[in-house]
Structure formats: C-alpha cells, structure tokens
N, C-alpha and C positions, 0 to 999 in steps of 0.2 A: 503495499500498501504506498503511497506516494501521492504527499498535500503539494498540487501547483497551481497556482495560476496564472493568467495574464490580463492587461489593464488594455482599455481602450480611450480616448476619449480627449477633447482641448478643453480649456480654461475658460473659454465662451465658446465652447460648441454644446449640441444639442443637452449632448448627456455622458455621462462616464462611464464605464460599464467593466465589470468583472466576468472572468468564466474563471468557478474553481471546480478544482474536480482531485478527487481522494477522500472526499468526506462519504465515512461506513454510513449505510440506512440506518432508519431508528432514532433517529439525534430529533428530538424536539427544538423548531425552532419559530420563535418570535420576532417580529419584526422590529418591535419595541427593543427589544436586546441592544438589536443593533443600531436600531436610532438615537438609542443612550448614551454610547458612543461617538456619534456622527456630531450628537447636540455639544458633546467634552470636548470634542475636536474643534468646535467651532466658538469658543467660548477663551476668556481670559483677559487679562489688561495690557492694552498695546495694539488688539487685534482691528483692522481698518475698514473701509467703509463695506466692501463687500459680505462681512458676517451679517449685516441687516438688510441686506438681499436675500443670500442664501438663507435657506430654511431649510438644511437636507433632511432626504427620507428614503428610503429604501425601496427598492420596487425588486422581487423577487419572481424571476421572471420561469423558471426552469428550476429542476433538482429538491424541489420540497413538493409536498403535498397531502392534506388536512392538515400542514403545520408540522409532519416531520418528514425527514430528508430519506429520500427512497433510494441511494445509493450511487444518480445519478450527474452530470454536471450541474454546477448550483449557477446560473447566470443572475449577478444583483444590477441593478443600474440606479445610478443617482441621478435624477435632471437638474439641467443648468434654470435655474429660476431667469437669467440675466439672459437667456439666450431670444429670447422677441425683441431685445436689441440690438441683437447679430445674427438675423437670419440672411441678410447680404453679404457683410462682409464676411462669415465662417460658415459662407455655405457647400456643402458637401457638393450640390451637382453644379452644371457649366450656368454660368450667369449670362447675360447677355454685354458684353464690353467694351458693345456699341453705344450702346444707350447711356448717356451721360450723366443721368439720376443715380443707376448703380454705379457708376464709377466713381463718383463722388463717391457715395458710402466705402466704395471702397478704398480711395485715398485718404478718407478719414481716419479709416485704421492701421492706413499702412505706417510702418516703422523704419526708419534706417541709420537713428543714435543709438550705437548700442550701446549695451551699459556694463562696465564692469565690476566680476560678481557673479557674472549671470553667465547663462549657454548663450547669448548672444552671438557675440563675434563668431565663437568657433563653430555653433552649431552652419550660422548663415557657410560661413569658410568649406564644413564637411559635405554639406548637404547642399549646394552651390544656388543657395537663397537668395533674392536680392534685397524681400520683404520680411527683418525678420519675426514680426507675427507670425511664420510657420513654424519658428523656433519656442518663439516663449509659451506658445497655446499650446506646447504640451508639455517642457520644462517646468510648467508652472506650478508650484506647490500647491495647488487644485486637485492635481490627481493623488495627492493621498489619504484625499475623504473616500476616493473608492476600497484604498489600502486601508483602513481603519475599517468599511464593512468587510471584509475579507479577513483581519486580521478578529474583529469582534467572532465571527463564526469561531476561528482556533477557538477564542476564548472559552466561546460556549460547549467546545469539545473537551478541553482541558478542565474545564467546570466540574465534567462529569468524573471526575477523578481526584477531586480535590486540590487541583492548583490553581492557583490567586497571584494572577498581574496586577501590580501596580508602579508609580509614577509620583515624583517630588520634584519640585524643582530646588536646584541648591545654591542657584549662582544665574543673577541677568544683571550686565556688564561686572563693577565696580561692588557692586552688592552678594555678598556670600554668608550663605550661612553657615554656622561651626556646629563643628560637630557633635559639641558637647551640648547644644541649645534643641538637637533636634531629641522628637520624644526616643525611650528607647525600646518600647512594643511596636510591631511592626503594623499593629493592625490600629494604633493608639494617630500612629504615622502619616498612613493612608487617609484615616478620618480628616487629620488636618489640613493636610495639602487638598484635597478635597474643595472643603471649607472655605478656601485659600482661591482669589480671582488670581491669581501670578502662580499656585499651586505650591507655595511653597510654604512645611508645616510651621516655620515658628513666625509668631504675630512683626514682632520688631522689625526684621527682615522684611518680608512682606513689605513692611509700609517703605524700605531703605527701597524696595524695590519700584514701588509704583512713584516712587521722587524723581527717579533718576528716566525712568519712563515720558514721565509730563515732560522732566527738561530735554531730553533727546529728543520728543516730538515740538517742544519751541521750539527749537532750533532744526527744523526740518531733518533730524538724523535718525540713525537704528540701533538695536543693541542686539547683541545675542547672549547665550549665555551654557550654562552645563546643567543638565536633569540624570538624577537617575534612576532606575528601573529596578523592581523588585521582584522576583521568580519565589510564589511561595509553595511548599509540598509537592514541587520536582522531584522526581522517582532517581534513586541514585542506578550509573552505569548506563544512561542514553548517550548517544554520539557513540565515538569511536577513537580506537590512537591508529587504527592499523591501515588506515590511509589520509591524506592530507584532507580531501574534501569530505570527510565522513566526522572532524574531528568539533563538540558542538560552538566551543568558544570561537573557531573560523566562521559558521553557518552563521553565528551571532552577529559579530562583526561586519559580515558579510551585509547580512538584514538590516541592522542599522545603522550601519553606513550612505548604504540606498535612499535613505532619506535625506529630501534637498534642505542643503546648507549647513550638514553635518562632516565636520572637519574631522572629527580622534574622535575613537570610541573605547573604551576601558573596564576590564572584567576586576571584579576587587579591586584589592591596592591598586592596580595599572600602571600608571607609570611610577609609581611609590615606590615598587618591585624593586625598582634597579638602583634603590638609594639605602638600603635595610641591608643588616647582614638577617644570612641563613636561617639564624636561630632565630631570629624575629617573623621573619616573612611567612616559613612555614607551620600550618594551623594540624598541633599535635590531637595523638588522636588518643581517648582514653574509653575504659570499660562506662556502658550507662550510667551515671547516676545525677540526683540532683546535685543544685549548686549556683551560685548565681552566677548570670551571663555577661556577657557585653550584648549590643544592638545586634551584633551581627553571629550573635553564637545563638545553640539551640536546645539548651536543656530540657530534662524531661516535662517541668511546668509549663515553656515557651510552646513547647512541638503539642502536649494535650489542648491549648490552646486557639493552638494555628492547624489542627485536625493535620495533622504531618499522612498521610498513607501508608508511608514506607518506613517502618523505622527500623533501625539497625540495632543493635547492642553494643555500640560503640557510640561516642561525641566526639562533638572537638566544643574547645572555647573561646577560638577565634576565626576567622573566614578569611583573611587576609587572598584564596584565593577563588573568594567569589562564588563560590559553589560550583564548579570545573578544575579538575584536574586531569592532566594527560589528554584532552580531548573529551573527558565525559563526565558529567553531571555526577556530584560526590552526595548528593543527598542535600548540602545544604543549602540557604536560598540563593539564588542564583544574582548578580547585583551588576547592574553592566551600567557605565555613566558613560552621557554621549555631551560634545561639544557646539555647539550650536553659533556659526557664525552670524554676524550682522547682516539684515537682509540687504541686497544691495540695491533694491528702487530707495531713488530717496528722493523726496522732496527740496531736498538743497543737491541736485545732481553732480556728479564728478564731471570731470572731462574726459573725453573720450574721443569718438572719429563718427562723423555720416558715412553709413558704410556708403551710397549713393557716390559721393563726390569724392571721399577719403581726405577731407579735411579735415582740423579739429573742430571739435562741436560738445554743448553737453549733451550727457547722458539725458535717454530717454523716462519720462516720469512718468508710473502707470498706478494707479490704485493700487497701495498697499497696506502694510503693517509697522507698526516702528517697531513691534516686539513681539514675535511667534513662537518665543521658546513654550510658554505652556500650552501649545497647543500643541509644538511639537511632543512633547513628554507623551500625548496621545499618543501622536501617533505612533510613535516610539515602541507603547504599550502593545499595539498591534503586531507592528515587526516584530517584537522578541516572543510573541504568542506566536507568528507563523513561523520562525525558527522551533521553536520550539514543539508546535507540533509536528512537523516534519519529524525531528528524532524519535516524539514520540509513535506516530505513526509507524516511523521504522521499527520501531523495536515492537509493537502492543498491536499493530495496523490487522483490520481484519475488514470484511464487508458487511460486516452490524456492528451494532454496538456491543450489543450482547455475544460476540465474538469478539470483543476488544475487550469487554470486561472481563472475561473467562480467561483469556492472555495476558489481563493483568492480576487478575488475579492468582493465574498458577506463579506467574513471577514473583509475587508478592511470599506467597508460600514458601518459594525455596529459596529468596532472601532472607527470610526471617528465622530460617531456621539455622544458619550461619552463625 
C-alpha cells in the first residue's frame, strides 16, 4: 500500500484539485474535519486580503460513498471564489485575441516586473514564458490549501491509531519564545497555541510578535519565522535504514521543505546537534519506571495521558533525536522545526528588472500577507501527516481499515513481548 497524490490548479484559476491514492476502504470521512483544517490555514495575525475573499470548503468527487472510503482514488476540489474576476485572464479555453476588450483584460493581468525571492525569473526562463503570470499562478502558496486537505485525510487515518499532530510558532522575526516559557505538557502546549492568533503558546511572546508584524506592515515589509510540529504516539520502527529513500527523517525533511518559503528543516536538537558532546546529545535508555521528565520526555504518567498505543519496556529521559534514530521512528514524540523566510511580495518593492525590456525596474506587487508563519505551521502539520502516513501504510497497509488494524495489533503484540 502506497499513499500518493497529485495536485493541480492555479492561484486565480477555477479551482484546486487533488487526486489521492492509497487510502484503505472503510474509513469514515466527515468533510467538516477537512474544512476545519482549511479554516485553520486561513487564520493568523498578518494574513492578507485574499483570506477575506476565500472561505475554503472541500468538495469530494470520488472515492467516498455514504461517508466511508471505498478504496478507490479520492478526488478533492477547492473552488477559488475569486475566479469570477479572472474568467478571461485565466481562461483555459482559447480566447479571441483580436478582440480589444479581451486583450485589455489580459494585459491588465500581465506581469513582466519580476520579484526577487519568487519563482518569477527562473520559472520564466525555464519555461520560456514572457508573462510571469504563467509562473506565479502555480508557484503561489495558494496551492498549499489543497495540500492541507490531503493532509487532513492522512490525519484522519492516523487518528484511528492514536497518532496526533499539532504545531506551534516559536519565532517571528526577532520575537522568539524561550523553551522555559513553554508549557511542559504537550496537550497544554497545543491548546495554548490554538488559542493564539500567532499560534504561539506564550502570551508575552505573542504580543511581541503582533507588534513587530504591525511594524513591518506599516513599513511595507514582511516577516518570516520558525514553527515546530510535533507528532505524538507514532509507533516505533517505521521507516528504515536499509535504503536511503526509506529513511523517515529524509522523507519528513523533503515534505516539509516542499512548502513554499521554507528554507531549513531540522529534527530534534537539529543544528545544535553539532555543538554538543556525544554524552550530551544521545538519549539514554532506561527500564520503564515512573519519574519526572522534561518536555520532550516520555515518562509513564505522560504516556498514559497521551494514550501511546505502542509502549515498550524502555523509556528515555531526553528526546534530542526528535523521535527518530537510524532513519526510523523510535517511539518518542517526533519533533520537527522549520524556518520560513519572509514573503517576497512587498508593498515596498525591491529593485529588479522588467523581463520585457531587460531594464531595471521595481518588482511587481500583488495582494499578499505580511506574515504567514502561523498559517505555514498548519501546512506543516499536513505535510508531516503525509510523510508519516506513507511510512505507516508501508508497515501496516491493507486494502481496508480492518486489515490495517489487524496488522497493527499483531505488530503491537510482537513489540510488547520484547
């Protein structure tokens, strides 16, 4: 069983579409569960005017009957509400280029002033386009809406087995939350992040983040930041060390890095792994016993509170590895951080060129966000779910949910007997 998907559609096209293959039969799907994730992506302090136009709702066109998956490919569609203003400039059908009114509508949307930091220039040269509209429509982060819908499907499957994924923002610009100011319990951390419009679990830091977002907005600038994604209760032993492309950390890094504007991905201690001694880095292993643990720990009380489905006879006091060793999940929480660069579309445009004349010009400005880090963290959840469900189905995959659960229970019995 292999989970895979393709997306299609443009930012101002008629719709975004995904075809998802590899979902077992018998899984109950409520569209509202997908729509809740789409709504979360559209929230966040610093979002732009597009979020006032689009109220994303998923349309399911195949693969689900009477609320349950059939095992056939699932087709998801999200309509672009702004399409009514773009029917001529973004028409997929031929238009009358001799008609002055049609040509005026097309020319109004034509772009030749490339934006540094975007796919504009490289894409135009690669695909031999004169109108950068052909590039930015598909390279736009609008495409992540349909990926969130796909990720919601992955999360629904993982939830059947007790796996839970959430995220929180740890830094926007220079405003950074300190580890000591974060709640020690994961579920409290999740709740506080969900109740923050910048998705930060610390109120003081949240206020600092809002202030610098307002300052950047006033100056026509933009901000990036860092968010953390955490997966709880993911079973031990998924992924593999036997081939490079089956290593779970590699798969996670690829999926998270594919999110527009993400410039670095780290797992566990991340880049700080290179600054500590081996005796400080590696997570010691102990027989299972109760005791106080750190935020990244996994003591008996915390494990019971988080409903870990696969409990071993061992535990650890630290989680510097971020839940992955040797390309495999090790039963600890999987912790991933991603750094997002500032959005390149600026009201205070950077110096660039006009692709049509080759002369210097200021970059094009199109409606954009000041800061999309909170939204990106929700996309990060979806992409982590996609990476994790792929390894999950590789290990436990079957054609139906009943078969998957049987495989899962058999593995659990084998694992718990060790």
